[in-house]
C-alpha positions as protocol buffer text, in pm:
chain_id: "A"
residue {
  index: 1
  type: MET
  ca { x: 13406 y: 7784 z: 15026 }
}
residue {
  index: 2
  type: SER
  ca { x: 13152 y: 7483 z: 15051 }
}
residue {
  index: 3
  type: SER
  ca { x: 13081 y: 7272 z: 14730 }
}
residue {
  index: 4
  type: ASN
  ca { x: 12728 y: 7395 z: 14729 }
}
residue {
  index: 5
  type: ALA
  ca { x: 12842 y: 7742 z: 14702 }
}
residue {
  index: 6
  type: LYS
  ca { x: 13102 y: 7617 z: 14450 }
}
residue {
  index: 7
  type: GLU
  ca { x: 12800 y: 7507 z: 14219 }
}
residue {
  index: 8
  type: ILE
  ca { x: 12589 y: 7795 z: 14278 }
}
residue {
  index: 9
  type: ALA
  ca { x: 12867 y: 8018 z: 14166 }
}
residue {
  index: 10
  type: VAL
  ca { x: 12973 y: 7790 z: 13862 }
}
residue {
  index: 11
  type: GLY
  ca { x: 12615 y: 7788 z: 13751 }
}
residue {
  index: 12
  type: GLY
  ca { x: 12548 y: 8126 z: 13767 }
}
residue {
  index: 13
  type: GLN
  ca { x: 12834 y: 8216 z: 13580 }
}
residue {
  index: 14
  type: ALA
  ca { x: 12763 y: 7976 z: 13292 }
}
residue {
  index: 15
  type: PHE
  ca { x: 12374 y: 8099 z: 13270 }
}
residue {
  index: 16
  type: LEU
  ca { x: 12535 y: 8473 z: 13240 }
}
residue {
  index: 17
  type: ALA
  ca { x: 12773 y: 8386 z: 12973 }
}
residue {
  index: 18
  type: LEU
  ca { x: 12450 y: 8182 z: 12760 }
}
residue {
  index: 19
  type: VAL
  ca { x: 12263 y: 8504 z: 12847 }
}
residue {
  index: 20
  type: LEU
  ca { x: 12588 y: 8713 z: 12697 }
}
residue {
  index: 21
  type: LEU
  ca { x: 12625 y: 8505 z: 12416 }
}
residue {
  index: 22
  type: LEU
  ca { x: 12242 y: 8509 z: 12292 }
}
residue {
  index: 23
  type: GLY
  ca { x: 12246 y: 8817 z: 12349 }
}
residue {
  index: 24
  type: PHE
  ca { x: 12525 y: 8882 z: 12127 }
}
residue {
  index: 25
  type: LEU
  ca { x: 12348 y: 8681 z: 11873 }
}
residue {
  index: 26
  type: TYR
  ca { x: 12045 y: 8811 z: 11840 }
}
residue {
  index: 27
  type: GLY
  ca { x: 12215 y: 9158 z: 11820 }
}
residue {
  index: 28
  type: GLY
  ca { x: 12503 y: 9052 z: 11585 }
}
residue {
  index: 29
  type: ARG
  ca { x: 12219 y: 8892 z: 11345 }
}
residue {
  index: 30
  type: GLU
  ca { x: 12049 y: 9241 z: 11300 }
}
residue {
  index: 31
  type: LEU
  ca { x: 12324 y: 9406 z: 11265 }
}
residue {
  index: 32
  type: THR
  ca { x: 12455 y: 9169 z: 10982 }
}
residue {
  index: 33
  type: ALA
  ca { x: 12137 y: 9183 z: 10804 }
}
residue {
  index: 34
  type: ARG
  ca { x: 12125 y: 9582 z: 10830 }
}
residue {
  index: 35
  type: ALA
  ca { x: 12493 y: 9591 z: 10687 }
}
residue {
  index: 36
  type: ALA
  ca { x: 12430 y: 9357 z: 10407 }
}
residue {
  index: 37
  type: SER
  ca { x: 12064 y: 9484 z: 10304 }
}
residue {
  index: 38
  type: SER
  ca { x: 12138 y: 9713 z: 10023 }
}
residue {
  index: 39
  type: ASP
  ca { x: 11699 y: 9758 z: 9982 }
}
residue {
  index: 40
  type: TYR
  ca { x: 11584 y: 10097 z: 9829 }
}
residue {
  index: 41
  type: LEU
  ca { x: 11303 y: 10302 z: 9952 }
}
residue {
  index: 42
  type: VAL
  ca { x: 11018 y: 10447 z: 9748 }
}
residue {
  index: 43
  type: ILE
  ca { x: 10767 y: 10681 z: 9826 }
}
residue {
  index: 44
  type: ALA
  ca { x: 10370 y: 10653 z: 9695 }
}
residue {
  index: 45
  type: THR
  ca { x: 10085 y: 10924 z: 9846 }
}
residue {
  index: 46
  type: PHE
  ca { x: 9782 y: 10817 z: 9858 }
}
residue {
  index: 47
  type: ASN
  ca { x: 9409 y: 10943 z: 9941 }
}
residue {
  index: 48
  type: ARG
  ca { x: 9340 y: 10639 z: 10187 }
}
residue {
  index: 49
  type: VAL
  ca { x: 9510 y: 10342 z: 10253 }
}
residue {
  index: 50
  type: ASP
  ca { x: 9227 y: 10203 z: 10501 }
}
residue {
  index: 51
  type: GLY
  ca { x: 9376 y: 9851 z: 10655 }
}
residue {
  index: 52
  type: LEU
  ca { x: 9740 y: 9881 z: 10514 }
}
residue {
  index: 53
  type: LEU
  ca { x: 10001 y: 9794 z: 10768 }
}
residue {
  index: 54
  type: VAL
  ca { x: 10351 y: 9883 z: 10802 }
}
residue {
  index: 55
  type: GLY
  ca { x: 10561 y: 9548 z: 10773 }
}
residue {
  index: 56
  type: ALA
  ca { x: 10221 y: 9445 z: 10467 }
}
residue {
  index: 57
  type: PRO
  ca { x: 10390 y: 9278 z: 10153 }
}
residue {
  index: 58
  type: VAL
  ca { x: 10496 y: 9470 z: 9853 }
}
residue {
  index: 59
  type: ARG
  ca { x: 10422 y: 9231 z: 9514 }
}
residue {
  index: 60
  type: LEU
  ca { x: 10484 y: 9279 z: 9160 }
}
residue {
  index: 61
  type: ALA
  ca { x: 10355 y: 8978 z: 8937 }
}
residue {
  index: 62
  type: GLY
  ca { x: 10216 y: 8767 z: 9261 }
}
residue {
  index: 63
  type: ILE
  ca { x: 10575 y: 8771 z: 9421 }
}
residue {
  index: 64
  type: GLN
  ca { x: 10676 y: 8930 z: 9750 }
}
residue {
  index: 65
  type: ILE
  ca { x: 10960 y: 9218 z: 9639 }
}
residue {
  index: 66
  type: GLY
  ca { x: 10921 y: 9416 z: 9953 }
}
residue {
  index: 67
  type: THR
  ca { x: 10720 y: 9557 z: 10237 }
}
residue {
  index: 68
  type: VAL
  ca { x: 10537 y: 9842 z: 10318 }
}
residue {
  index: 69
  type: ASP
  ca { x: 10816 y: 10086 z: 10558 }
}
residue {
  index: 70
  type: GLY
  ca { x: 10607 y: 10360 z: 10712 }
}
residue {
  index: 71
  type: GLN
  ca { x: 10360 y: 10581 z: 10681 }
}
residue {
  index: 72
  type: VAL
  ca { x: 10267 y: 10925 z: 10777 }
}
residue {
  index: 73
  type: LEU
  ca { x: 10046 y: 11202 z: 10706 }
}
residue {
  index: 74
  type: ASP
  ca { x: 10124 y: 11472 z: 10449 }
}
residue {
  index: 75
  type: VAL
  ca { x: 10027 y: 11846 z: 10543 }
}
residue {
  index: 76
  type: TYR
  ca { x: 9726 y: 11797 z: 10316 }
}
residue {
  index: 77
  type: TYR
  ca { x: 9596 y: 11512 z: 10497 }
}
residue {
  index: 78
  type: ARG
  ca { x: 9701 y: 11220 z: 10212 }
}
residue {
  index: 79
  type: ALA
  ca { x: 9893 y: 10921 z: 10335 }
}
residue {
  index: 80
  type: VAL
  ca { x: 10263 y: 10902 z: 10271 }
}
residue {
  index: 81
  type: THR
  ca { x: 10356 y: 10539 z: 10232 }
}
residue {
  index: 82
  type: THR
  ca { x: 10768 y: 10458 z: 10207 }
}
residue {
  index: 83
  type: LEU
  ca { x: 10800 y: 10077 z: 10076 }
}
residue {
  index: 84
  type: LYS
  ca { x: 11102 y: 9899 z: 10081 }
}
residue {
  index: 85
  type: ILE
  ca { x: 11212 y: 9732 z: 9744 }
}
residue {
  index: 86
  type: ASP
  ca { x: 11438 y: 9448 z: 9775 }
}
residue {
  index: 87
  type: ALA
  ca { x: 11793 y: 9580 z: 9586 }
}
residue {
  index: 88
  type: ASP
  ca { x: 11753 y: 9358 z: 9287 }
}
residue {
  index: 89
  type: VAL
  ca { x: 11435 y: 9431 z: 9150 }
}
residue {
  index: 90
  type: LYS
  ca { x: 11464 y: 9711 z: 8959 }
}
residue {
  index: 91
  type: LEU
  ca { x: 11147 y: 9955 z: 8876 }
}
residue {
  index: 92
  type: PRO
  ca { x: 11093 y: 10169 z: 8554 }
}
residue {
  index: 93
  type: THR
  ca { x: 11042 y: 10552 z: 8647 }
}
residue {
  index: 94
  type: ASP
  ca { x: 10653 y: 10536 z: 8550 }
}
residue {
  index: 95
  type: THR
  ca { x: 10571 y: 10219 z: 8784 }
}
residue {
  index: 96
  type: SER
  ca { x: 10216 y: 10253 z: 8938 }
}
residue {
  index: 97
  type: VAL
  ca { x: 10107 y: 10106 z: 9301 }
}
residue {
  index: 98
  type: ALA
  ca { x: 9782 y: 10012 z: 9398 }
}
residue {
  index: 99
  type: ILE
  ca { x: 9645 y: 9824 z: 9762 }
}
residue {
  index: 100
  type: HIS
  ca { x: 9465 y: 9554 z: 9689 }
}
residue {
  index: 101
  type: THR
  ca { x: 9250 y: 9327 z: 9959 }
}
residue {
  index: 102
  type: ASP
  ca { x: 9387 y: 8948 z: 9981 }
}
residue {
  index: 103
  type: GLY
  ca { x: 9048 y: 8811 z: 9963 }
}
residue {
  index: 104
  type: LEU
  ca { x: 8717 y: 8952 z: 10022 }
}
residue {
  index: 105
  type: PHE
  ca { x: 8793 y: 9027 z: 10382 }
}
residue {
  index: 106
  type: GLY
  ca { x: 9163 y: 8960 z: 10391 }
}
residue {
  index: 107
  type: THR
  ca { x: 9481 y: 9179 z: 10456 }
}
residue {
  index: 108
  type: LYS
  ca { x: 9591 y: 9451 z: 10254 }
}
residue {
  index: 109
  type: TYR
  ca { x: 9901 y: 9446 z: 10039 }
}
residue {
  index: 110
  type: VAL
  ca { x: 10066 y: 9655 z: 9780 }
}
residue {
  index: 111
  type: VAL
  ca { x: 10073 y: 9577 z: 9436 }
}
residue {
  index: 112
  type: LEU
  ca { x: 10304 y: 9695 z: 9205 }
}
residue {
  index: 113
  type: GLU
  ca { x: 10274 y: 9733 z: 8817 }
}
residue {
  index: 114
  type: PRO
  ca { x: 10620 y: 9849 z: 8615 }
}
residue {
  index: 115
  type: GLY
  ca { x: 10554 y: 10080 z: 8340 }
}
residue {
  index: 116
  type: GLY
  ca { x: 10814 y: 10076 z: 8007 }
}
residue {
  index: 117
  type: ASP
  ca { x: 11058 y: 10382 z: 8092 }
}
residue {
  index: 118
  type: GLU
  ca { x: 11412 y: 10299 z: 8041 }
}
residue {
  index: 119
  type: GLU
  ca { x: 11476 y: 10488 z: 8342 }
}
residue {
  index: 120
  type: PHE
  ca { x: 11461 y: 10297 z: 8670 }
}
residue {
  index: 121
  type: MET
  ca { x: 11387 y: 10439 z: 9006 }
}
residue {
  index: 122
  type: GLY
  ca { x: 11633 y: 10486 z: 9307 }
}
residue {
  index: 123
  type: ASP
  ca { x: 11647 y: 10522 z: 9675 }
}
residue {
  index: 124
  type: GLY
  ca { x: 11385 y: 10813 z: 9789 }
}
residue {
  index: 125
  type: ASP
  ca { x: 11183 y: 10861 z: 9429 }
}
residue {
  index: 126
  type: GLU
  ca { x: 10821 y: 10880 z: 9415 }
}
residue {
  index: 127
  type: ILE
  ca { x: 10574 y: 10684 z: 9234 }
}
residue {
  index: 128
  type: ASN
  ca { x: 10368 y: 10901 z: 9082 }
}
residue {
  index: 129
  type: PHE
  ca { x: 10068 y: 10684 z: 8949 }
}
residue {
  index: 130
  type: THR
  ca { x: 9856 y: 10537 z: 9253 }
}
residue {
  index: 131
  type: GLN
  ca { x: 9534 y: 10364 z: 9296 }
}
residue {
  index: 132
  type: ASP
  ca { x: 9377 y: 10394 z: 9669 }
}
residue {
  index: 133
  type: ALA
  ca { x: 9214 y: 10124 z: 9832 }
}
residue {
  index: 134
  type: VAL
  ca { x: 8908 y: 9972 z: 9798 }
}
residue {
  index: 135
  type: ILE
  ca { x: 8647 y: 9972 z: 10114 }
}
residue {
  index: 136
  type: VAL
  ca { x: 8439 y: 9654 z: 10077 }
}
residue {
  index: 137
  type: ALA
  ca { x: 8239 y: 9844 z: 10282 }
}
residue {
  index: 138
  type: GLU
  ca { x: 8142 y: 10063 z: 10062 }
}
residue {
  index: 139
  type: LEU
  ca { x: 8140 y: 9820 z: 9796 }
}
residue {
  index: 140
  type: LEU
  ca { x: 7896 y: 9664 z: 9888 }
}
residue {
  index: 141
  type: GLU
  ca { x: 7659 y: 9916 z: 9986 }
}
residue {
  index: 142
  type: LEU
  ca { x: 7694 y: 10060 z: 9657 }
}
residue {
  index: 143
  type: ILE
  ca { x: 7611 y: 9692 z: 9508 }
}
residue {
  index: 144
  type: ILE
  ca { x: 7302 y: 9699 z: 9753 }
}
residue {
  index: 145
  type: ALA
  ca { x: 7207 y: 10058 z: 9647 }
}
residue {
  index: 146
  type: GLN
  ca { x: 7220 y: 9944 z: 9288 }
}
residue {
  index: 147
  type: GLY
  ca { x: 6991 y: 9651 z: 9344 }
}
residue {
  index: 148
  type: LYS
  ca { x: 6721 y: 9810 z: 9562 }
}
residue {
  index: 149
  type: ALA
  ca { x: 6732 y: 10109 z: 9250 }
}
residue {
  index: 150
  type: LYS
  ca { x: 6699 y: 9830 z: 8974 }
}
residue {
  index: 151
  type: ARG
  ca { x: 6409 y: 9663 z: 9174 }
}
residue {
  index: 152
  type: LYS
  ca { x: 6197 y: 9963 z: 9241 }
}
residue {
  index: 153
  type: ARG
  ca { x: 6237 y: 10051 z: 8853 }
}
residue {
  index: 154
  type: GLN
  ca { x: 6097 y: 9732 z: 8788 }
}
residue {
  index: 155
  type: THR
  ca { x: 5828 y: 9740 z: 9015 }
}
residue {
  index: 156
  type: SER
  ca { x: 5713 y: 10135 z: 8881 }
}
residue {
  index: 157
  type: GLN
  ca { x: 5691 y: 9989 z: 8516 }
}
residue {
  index: 158
  type: GLU
  ca { x: 5481 y: 9694 z: 8601 }
}
């Protein structure tokens, strides 16, 4: 075997070893994170979640304590949203949830407001007090319509 062929063989083996090592490290990290994670899931049902995406932050007192884990429609065409909450955050059973917008045209996120109950939610529990997303375009249309109505009243009184 020539030295050129030996160099190619050794280089190919080194490359294969590197690819296997990176694959093992990447796959192992995901398994480790999943095994170490003891987050719990809670369910919230909304009439509309316009613009809320899977992976969006879930915040409590302005601090991110989880993410939106999934969204599906129920038989009544409402959005059933699954929230993944950090294990060290205990939510009272009377917690409420709302969808807010980051700025005027920013991304949507979920805000939790804890209640005063002494019992805490567990994995798979449902939040009963929900507030739907506010649609900025509809809000602007309402403001414009009210302004036009006020102007019309003022001109008719003159």
